[in-house]
N, C-alpha and C positions, 0 to 999 in steps of 0.2 A: 411099953413098946414104942420106940421112936419111929414116927412116920416121916417119910421124905416129903418135901414140899416142892412146889413148882419153882423152878429157877429160870429167871429171865436171863438168858445168855447174851442177849444183844437186842437190837431193835426188831430183828426179824426171826430170832431163833429162841426156842424154849426147850427146857427139859422138864417134863411133867409126868410124874408116876401114873397119873390118870389117863395119859395119852401115850399110846404106843410104849408102855412100860418104862417111860422115862428117857427113851432114846431122844437125841436131838431131833426136833422137827421144826418146820417153818410154822410160825405162829398162825393160828386159825386154820391149820391143815393137819392132816395125818401123813404128811409127806416127809420122808426121812432126809435129813441133811446128807447122810452118807451116800444116798442114791444120787443126789446132785453132784457131789464130789466125784463119785465114780464115773458119772457121765462126762464130767470135765476131763478126767484122765483118759477117757476113751475117745476124746477129741470132739465132743459135742460143743457147740457154741452156746452162748447164753440164751439166745432166742429159741434154739431147739429144746434146751432144758426147760425153759418157761412153758413152751408149748406142751411138752411131755407132762408137765404138772398143771395142765389145763389153764395156763395163764395166771395161776395163783401165786407163783413165785417169780419175783422180778430180778433183774440184774443185780440190784443193790443187795438183795437178800442172799444171792449166790456168792457175791463178793464178801459179804460178812461171814458166810460159812467158810470160805477159804481162809480169811484172816483168823477166825477162831480156831480152826483146825491147826493152822500154823503155830499159833500161840500155845496151844495145848501140847504140841510136839516139843516146842522149845522148853516149856516149863517142865515137861517130863524128863527131857534130857538133862536139864539143870539139876533136878532132884536126884537123878541117877548118878550124876557126876559128884554131887555132894556126898551121897552114900559111899561111893567108891573111895573118896578121899578121907572118909571118917574111919577107915580100917586102920 
C-alpha cells in the first residue's frame, strides 16, 4: 500500500496526511489555507486574517496561499484544455 508523504507546497504551506487529512495548512499550525482564502474573498484584510489565526499566519503566508491557489487553477485549466483538444 502506497502512503502519501508530506508535501512542502511553499515556504509557508504544507500538505501532510498526518495533519488535517492532507489539506493545505500553514506550516506549524492546523489552520486551513482555504479558510484564509475565504476570508480574503469576504473582504477581510491581512491584519484581520492574521489576528483570526492568533497571529500565527503572516501577510507573506497569505500571499503565498493566493499565489499557489492561482497556480493550481491555471494548471487545472491547462490540463482540461489539453484533454478537450485530444478528442
